[in-house]
C-alpha positions as CSV (number, residue, x, y, z in Angstrom):
1,M,138.8,-47.3,-30.1
2,E,139.6,-48.9,-26.8
3,I,136.5,-51.1,-27.0
4,N,137.9,-52.6,-30.2
5,Y,140.9,-53.8,-28.3
6,F,138.7,-55.6,-25.8
7,I,136.7,-57.2,-28.6
8,I,139.9,-58.4,-30.3
9,A,141.3,-59.8,-27.0
10,F,138.0,-61.5,-26.3
11,I,138.0,-63.1,-29.8
12,L,141.6,-64.3,-29.5
13,I,141.2,-65.8,-26.0
14,G,137.8,-67.3,-26.9
15,C,139.1,-69.0,-30.0
16,M,142.0,-70.5,-28.0
17,A,139.7,-71.6,-25.2
18,C,137.6,-73.5,-27.8
19,Y,140.8,-75.4,-28.9
20,I,140.7,-73.8,-32.4
21,P,144.1,-74.3,-34.0
22,V,146.5,-71.4,-33.2
23,F,147.0,-70.2,-36.7
24,M,143.2,-70.0,-37.2
25,C,142.8,-68.1,-33.9
26,L,145.4,-65.6,-35.0
27,F,144.0,-65.2,-38.6
28,F,140.3,-64.9,-37.5
29,T,141.4,-62.3,-34.9
30,A,143.3,-60.3,-37.5
31,V,140.3,-60.4,-39.9
32,A,138.0,-59.2,-37.1
33,G,140.5,-56.4,-36.3
34,F,140.7,-55.3,-39.9
35,I,136.9,-55.2,-40.2
36,L,136.4,-53.3,-36.9
37,T,139.0,-50.7,-37.9
38,G,137.7,-50.4,-41.5
39,K,141.0,-51.4,-43.1
40,P,141.1,-53.2,-46.5
41,I,141.0,-56.9,-46.1
42,L,143.3,-57.2,-49.2
43,F,146.2,-56.0,-47.1
44,L,145.6,-59.0,-44.9
45,F,145.7,-61.6,-47.7
46,D,148.7,-59.9,-49.1
47,S,150.5,-60.4,-45.7
48,F,149.3,-64.0,-45.6
49,F,151.0,-65.0,-48.8
50,R,154.1,-62.8,-48.5
51,S,154.8,-64.2,-45.0
52,M,155.4,-67.6,-46.5
53,D,157.6,-66.3,-49.3
54,K,160.7,-65.7,-47.2
55,F,164.1,-67.2,-48.0
56,A,164.9,-67.3,-44.2
57,L,162.3,-70.0,-43.7
58,V,164.2,-72.4,-46.0
59,V,166.6,-73.2,-43.1
60,V,163.7,-74.3,-40.9
61,L,162.2,-76.6,-43.6
62,F,165.5,-78.4,-44.2
63,F,166.2,-78.9,-40.5
64,I,162.8,-80.4,-40.1
65,L,163.7,-82.8,-43.0
66,C,167.0,-83.6,-41.3
67,G,165.3,-84.4,-38.0
68,N,162.9,-86.8,-39.8
69,I,165.7,-88.5,-41.6
70,M,167.5,-89.2,-38.2
71,T,164.2,-90.3,-36.6
72,S,163.6,-92.8,-39.4
73,G,167.2,-94.1,-39.5
74,S,169.7,-95.2,-36.8
75,I,171.5,-91.9,-36.1
76,V,169.4,-91.4,-32.9
77,D,170.3,-94.9,-31.7
78,K,174.0,-94.2,-32.3
79,L,173.9,-91.0,-30.4
80,I,172.2,-92.7,-27.4
81,K,174.8,-95.4,-27.4
82,V,177.6,-92.8,-27.4
83,A,176.0,-90.9,-24.5
84,N,175.4,-94.1,-22.6
85,S,179.0,-95.3,-22.9
86,L,180.2,-92.0,-21.4
87,V,178.1,-91.9,-18.2
88,S,176.2,-95.2,-17.8
89,W,178.7,-96.3,-15.0
90,L,177.8,-93.3,-12.8
91,P,174.8,-93.3,-10.3
92,G,171.8,-92.5,-12.4
93,G,173.9,-93.0,-15.5
94,L,171.1,-93.9,-17.9
95,G,169.2,-90.8,-16.9
96,M,172.3,-88.7,-17.6
97,A,172.7,-90.5,-20.9
98,A,169.2,-89.5,-21.8
99,V,169.7,-85.8,-21.2
100,I,173.1,-85.8,-23.1
101,A,171.4,-87.6,-26.0
102,C,168.7,-84.9,-26.0
103,G,171.5,-82.3,-26.3
104,L,173.2,-84.2,-29.1
105,F,169.9,-84.7,-31.0
106,G,168.9,-81.1,-30.4
107,A,172.2,-79.9,-31.9
108,I,170.9,-81.3,-35.2
109,S,167.1,-81.2,-35.3
110,G,166.3,-77.7,-33.9
111,S,162.9,-78.9,-32.6
112,T,161.6,-79.9,-29.1
113,V,158.8,-82.0,-30.4
114,A,161.1,-83.9,-32.7
115,T,163.4,-84.6,-29.8
116,V,160.5,-85.8,-27.5
117,V,159.2,-88.1,-30.2
118,A,162.6,-89.5,-31.3
119,L,164.1,-90.1,-27.8
120,G,161.0,-90.5,-25.6
121,G,159.7,-93.6,-27.2
122,F,163.1,-95.3,-26.7
123,M,164.3,-93.9,-23.4
124,I,161.1,-93.9,-21.3
125,P,160.7,-97.7,-21.5
126,A,164.4,-98.2,-21.1
127,L,164.6,-96.1,-17.9
128,L,161.5,-97.8,-16.4
129,E,162.8,-101.3,-17.2
130,N,166.1,-100.4,-15.4
131,G,164.3,-99.4,-12.2
132,Y,164.2,-95.7,-12.5
133,D,161.3,-93.9,-10.7
134,E,158.4,-93.2,-13.0
135,Q,158.0,-89.6,-12.0
136,Y,161.7,-89.0,-12.6
137,T,161.6,-90.7,-15.9
138,L,158.6,-88.8,-17.3
139,G,159.8,-85.5,-15.9
140,L,163.3,-86.0,-17.4
141,M,162.0,-87.0,-20.9
142,T,159.5,-84.2,-20.9
143,T,161.9,-81.4,-20.1
144,S,165.2,-82.5,-21.5
145,P,164.0,-82.2,-25.1
146,N,163.7,-78.4,-24.5
147,L,167.4,-78.6,-25.5
148,G,166.2,-79.1,-29.0
149,V,165.3,-75.3,-29.3
150,I,167.9,-74.0,-26.9
151,I,171.0,-75.7,-28.3
152,P,171.4,-74.5,-32.0
153,P,170.2,-74.9,-34.6
154,S,166.9,-73.7,-33.1
155,I,163.7,-73.0,-35.0
156,G,162.7,-70.3,-32.5
157,M,166.1,-68.6,-33.0
158,I,165.8,-68.7,-36.7
159,L,162.4,-67.0,-36.6
160,Y,163.6,-64.4,-34.1
161,S,166.6,-63.6,-36.3
162,M,164.1,-63.2,-39.2
163,I,162.1,-60.5,-37.4
164,S,164.9,-58.7,-35.6
165,N,167.7,-58.8,-38.2
166,V,170.3,-59.9,-35.6
167,S,173.0,-62.3,-36.8
168,L,171.6,-65.8,-36.9
169,E,175.1,-67.3,-36.4
170,G,175.7,-65.0,-33.4
171,L,172.3,-66.0,-32.0
172,F,173.1,-69.6,-32.4
173,L,176.3,-69.1,-30.3
174,T,174.3,-67.8,-27.4
175,G,172.5,-71.1,-27.0
176,F,175.5,-73.3,-26.2
177,I,176.2,-72.1,-22.7
178,P,172.6,-72.3,-21.4
179,G,172.2,-75.7,-23.0
180,L,175.4,-77.0,-21.3
181,L,174.3,-75.6,-18.0
182,I,170.9,-77.3,-18.2
183,I,172.6,-80.6,-19.1
184,L,175.1,-80.2,-16.1
185,G,172.3,-79.2,-13.7
186,T,170.1,-82.2,-14.7
187,C,173.0,-84.6,-14.5
188,L,173.9,-83.3,-11.0
189,Y,170.3,-83.6,-9.9
190,T,170.2,-87.1,-11.2
191,F,173.5,-88.0,-9.4
192,L,172.2,-86.6,-6.1
193,I,169.0,-88.5,-6.0
194,Y,170.5,-91.8,-7.2
195,R,173.9,-91.8,-5.5
196,N,172.8,-94.0,-2.7
197,N,170.2,-96.0,-4.6
198,T,171.3,-99.7,-4.7
199,S,168.2,-101.0,-6.5
200,I,169.5,-99.8,-9.9
201,V,172.4,-101.9,-11.1
202,R,175.3,-99.8,-12.2
203,K,177.3,-100.8,-15.2
204,P,181.0,-101.2,-14.7
205,V,183.4,-98.5,-15.7
206,P,183.9,-99.1,-19.5
207,Q,187.3,-100.0,-20.8
208,F,189.0,-97.5,-23.1
209,M,188.7,-99.9,-26.1
210,D,185.0,-100.3,-25.4
211,V,184.4,-96.5,-25.5
212,L,186.6,-96.2,-28.6
213,K,184.5,-98.9,-30.3
214,V,181.2,-97.1,-29.5
215,L,182.7,-93.8,-30.7
216,K,183.9,-95.4,-33.9
217,E,180.4,-96.9,-34.4
218,G,178.8,-93.5,-33.8
219,F,181.4,-91.5,-35.7
220,W,179.2,-90.7,-38.7
221,S,176.4,-89.6,-36.4
222,L,178.6,-87.4,-34.3
223,M,180.1,-85.7,-37.4
224,L,176.7,-84.3,-38.3
225,P,176.7,-81.5,-35.7
226,V,180.4,-81.0,-36.3
227,I,179.7,-80.4,-40.0
228,I,176.8,-78.0,-39.3
229,F,178.5,-75.8,-36.8
230,G,182.0,-76.2,-38.2
231,G,180.8,-75.0,-41.6
232,I,178.7,-72.2,-40.3
233,F,181.2,-70.7,-37.9
234,S,184.2,-71.2,-40.2
235,G,182.4,-69.3,-42.9
236,A,182.4,-72.2,-45.3
237,F,178.7,-71.9,-45.7
238,T,175.7,-70.1,-44.4
239,A,173.0,-71.4,-42.0
240,N,170.7,-72.0,-44.9
241,E,173.3,-73.9,-46.8
242,A,174.2,-75.8,-43.6
243,A,170.6,-77.1,-43.4
244,V,170.7,-78.5,-46.9
245,I,174.2,-80.0,-46.4
246,A,173.0,-81.7,-43.2
247,C,170.0,-83.3,-45.0
248,V,172.2,-84.6,-47.9
249,Y,174.8,-85.9,-45.3
250,A,172.1,-87.6,-43.2
251,F,170.6,-89.2,-46.3
252,I,174.0,-90.5,-47.4
253,V,174.9,-91.9,-44.0
254,E,171.5,-93.6,-43.5
255,L,171.3,-95.0,-47.0
256,F,174.9,-96.1,-47.7
257,I,176.8,-96.3,-44.4
258,H,174.3,-97.3,-41.7
259,K,171.9,-98.8,-44.3
260,S,169.0,-98.2,-41.9
261,I,166.6,-96.8,-44.5
262,K,165.8,-97.8,-48.0
263,F,165.3,-95.7,-51.2
264,S,161.6,-96.5,-50.9
265,D,161.6,-94.7,-47.5
266,V,162.9,-91.4,-48.9
267,K,159.6,-90.5,-50.5
268,T,157.7,-91.1,-47.2
269,I,160.3,-89.1,-45.1
270,T,160.2,-86.2,-47.6
271,V,156.4,-86.1,-47.8
272,N,156.0,-86.2,-44.0
273,S,158.6,-83.4,-43.7
274,A,156.7,-81.4,-46.3
275,V,153.4,-81.8,-44.3
276,T,155.2,-80.7,-41.1
277,S,156.7,-77.7,-42.9
278,A,153.4,-76.7,-44.4
279,T,151.9,-76.7,-40.9
280,L,154.7,-74.5,-39.7
281,L,154.2,-72.1,-42.7
282,I,150.5,-71.8,-42.0
283,I,151.3,-70.9,-38.4
284,V,153.8,-68.3,-39.6
285,A,151.2,-66.9,-42.0
286,G,148.5,-66.6,-39.3
287,A,150.9,-65.0,-36.8
288,T,152.1,-62.5,-39.5
289,C,148.5,-61.5,-40.3
290,F,147.9,-60.8,-36.6
291,G,151.2,-58.9,-36.4
292,R,150.1,-56.8,-39.3
293,Y,147.0,-55.8,-37.4
294,L,149.1,-54.9,-34.3
295,T,151.4,-52.8,-36.5
296,F,148.5,-50.9,-38.2
297,E,147.1,-50.1,-34.7
298,N,150.6,-49.1,-33.4
299,I,150.1,-51.6,-30.5
300,P,153.8,-52.1,-30.0
301,G,154.4,-48.4,-29.7
302,K,151.6,-47.9,-27.2
303,I,152.8,-50.9,-25.1
304,T,156.3,-49.4,-25.2
305,E,155.1,-46.1,-24.0
306,A,153.1,-47.7,-21.2
307,V,156.0,-49.9,-20.1
308,L,158.5,-47.0,-20.1
309,A,156.2,-44.9,-18.1
310,S,155.9,-47.5,-15.3
311,I,159.2,-49.3,-15.4
312,Q,162.6,-47.6,-15.3
313,S,164.9,-50.4,-14.1
314,P,166.3,-53.0,-16.6
315,I,166.2,-55.6,-13.7
316,V,162.5,-55.1,-13.1
317,F,161.8,-55.0,-16.9
318,L,163.6,-58.3,-17.5
319,F,161.9,-59.9,-14.5
320,A,158.5,-58.8,-15.8
321,I,159.3,-60.1,-19.3
322,N,160.3,-63.5,-18.0
323,I,157.1,-63.8,-16.0
324,M,155.0,-62.7,-19.0
325,L,156.8,-65.1,-21.4
326,L,156.5,-68.0,-19.1
327,L,152.8,-67.4,-18.8
328,I,152.4,-66.9,-22.6
329,G,154.3,-70.1,-23.2
330,M,151.6,-72.0,-21.3
331,F,149.1,-71.1,-24.1
332,M,151.0,-70.4,-27.3
333,D,153.7,-72.3,-29.3
334,I,157.1,-70.8,-29.7
335,I,156.6,-70.0,-33.4
336,S,153.5,-67.9,-32.9
337,A,154.7,-66.3,-29.8
338,T,158.1,-65.3,-31.3
339,L,156.5,-63.8,-34.4
340,I,153.8,-61.9,-32.5
341,L,155.7,-60.8,-29.4
342,G,159.1,-60.2,-30.9
343,P,158.0,-57.0,-32.8
344,V,156.2,-55.8,-29.6
345,F,159.3,-56.2,-27.3
346,L,162.1,-55.1,-29.7
347,P,161.3,-51.4,-29.6
348,M,161.7,-51.4,-25.8
349,L,165.2,-52.9,-25.7
350,D,167.2,-49.7,-26.5
351,A,165.6,-47.8,-23.6
352,F,166.9,-50.5,-21.2
353,H,170.2,-51.0,-23.0
354,I,169.5,-54.7,-23.6
355,D,171.3,-56.5,-26.5
356,P,168.7,-57.8,-29.0
357,M,170.8,-61.0,-29.4
358,H,170.6,-61.6,-25.6
359,F,166.9,-60.9,-25.6
360,G,166.4,-63.4,-28.4
361,L,167.9,-66.1,-26.2
362,I,165.7,-65.0,-23.3
363,M,162.6,-65.4,-25.4
364,T,163.7,-68.8,-26.8
365,V,164.4,-70.3,-23.4
366,N,161.2,-68.9,-21.8
367,L,159.0,-70.2,-24.6
368,A,160.9,-73.6,-24.7
369,I,159.9,-74.0,-21.0
370,G,156.3,-73.5,-22.2
371,Y,156.5,-76.9,-24.0
372,C,156.4,-78.5,-20.5
373,T,153.8,-76.3,-18.7
374,P,150.0,-77.0,-18.7
375,P,147.5,-76.6,-20.1
376,M,148.9,-76.6,-23.6
377,G,152.4,-77.9,-23.2
378,V,152.9,-80.3,-26.2
379,S,155.7,-82.3,-24.5
380,L,153.4,-83.1,-21.5
381,Y,150.9,-84.9,-23.8
382,I,153.5,-86.8,-25.8
383,T,155.3,-88.2,-22.8
384,G,152.0,-88.8,-21.1
385,A,150.9,-90.9,-24.0
386,I,154.1,-92.8,-24.1
387,G,154.1,-93.4,-20.3
388,K,150.3,-93.9,-20.2
389,R,149.8,-91.3,-17.6
390,D,147.5,-88.3,-17.3
391,L,148.4,-84.6,-17.6
392,I,148.3,-84.0,-13.8
393,F,150.8,-86.8,-13.1
394,V,153.2,-85.6,-15.8
395,S,152.9,-82.0,-14.8
396,K,154.0,-82.8,-11.2
397,S,156.9,-84.9,-12.6
398,V,158.4,-82.0,-14.5
399,I,158.6,-79.6,-11.5
400,P,162.2,-80.4,-10.3
401,F,163.6,-80.2,-13.8
402,L,161.8,-76.9,-14.6
403,I,163.3,-75.4,-11.4
404,I,166.7,-76.2,-12.9
405,Q,165.8,-74.6,-16.2
406,V,164.3,-71.5,-14.6
407,F,167.4,-71.1,-12.5
408,V,169.5,-71.2,-15.7
409,L,167.1,-68.7,-17.3
410,L,167.5,-66.2,-14.4
411,L,171.3,-66.7,-14.5
412,M,171.6,-65.9,-18.2
413,T,169.1,-63.1,-17.9
414,Y,171.0,-61.1,-15.3
415,L,174.5,-62.2,-16.3
416,P,174.4,-61.5,-20.1
417,D,178.2,-61.7,-20.5
418,I,178.0,-65.4,-19.8
419,V,175.9,-66.1,-22.9
420,L,177.4,-63.3,-25.1
421,A,181.0,-64.4,-24.5
422,L,181.0,-66.7,-27.6
423,P,179.3,-64.3,-30.0
424,K,181.8,-61.6,-28.8
425,M,184.7,-63.9,-29.3
426,M,183.6,-64.7,-32.9
427,G,182.9,-61.1,-33.7
428,F,179.1,-61.1,-33.8
429,V,178.7,-58.7,-30.8
430,Y,180.7,-55.5,-30.5
């Protein structure tokens, strides 16, 4: 039986090394596993279709649509202007505005890739034109979009909630503190490296009326995250309903208030969102099939027994998990990794007295960092294409910012009360 595990691992790693799409790697590996173990293939196809027929996935699909509406319209531009008005007068103010804008956009889209595409194309040229260092610029705009999956709503958190049955609302609340710490850490780093830089012209401290004017202009954009989180945490509507309401609100704002999109654009935006959603569903299906093979072979149970036999300390366990997830994030996207590894790690948590909600945040932040690590970090390639730089240059650029994010990761890993404070306050953790 052990030889089968080596064959399965070889097939999975070999497919990924050949740049076969992740969902096909997982599905082909699952098929091979079922054939090798003599299990009916019909079980596999049943899992494939059932995995996509889950109501919990609706929230992901509508947040993708909401992100595309904002990208096509002017909400992103309004958010950038608001962030810029608040900090542009500080040393490195435009860089600070970029990371704050990523946080604001992430609080609506739930996606790192959407945040990179929406803000990178605008902010990278703007930062370079204003004299900011190229390495700083690319590093900032590669890593700051990680806030898209750390600050809720987060696609990774939604999928983790689906497999773990922890409260999605409570899980969302855990993401605010790490997100704010990353924003503060990045802003502080920016201030320190540009505080004595006289080559970048600082804007004057804005007058109160000027700030008020920008806030008034961006009011409808800023109300979107307020509606989403206010509605969810007040109990007015569920997370699924919040995603639908966010889409309707975004369409109304862009069509009738900002007038930045036309009715003829609605079809294009919807079709593009449907294609993106279909891609995500196929990844979910492939990951679920592979997960079904792991379940049949009781791989999670065997891994749990091996871990418990060799590790007794929660501190060592969490450190090992962080290292493992950071490495896995280099090769696997957050959707596949969450669906495959979540069921493997969840049985171990009780033995180490780790809250599943806390662990969900740890997984999300670790795998978010994977967007910025070679060889398969998607954000590296997107910002590299925008900045016309190769993978090696961009990979070096992200190092200082990843150090900040890893520091926040370790802080929240070993001080869980920091991130569980909000869920406890709202009654989601007892």
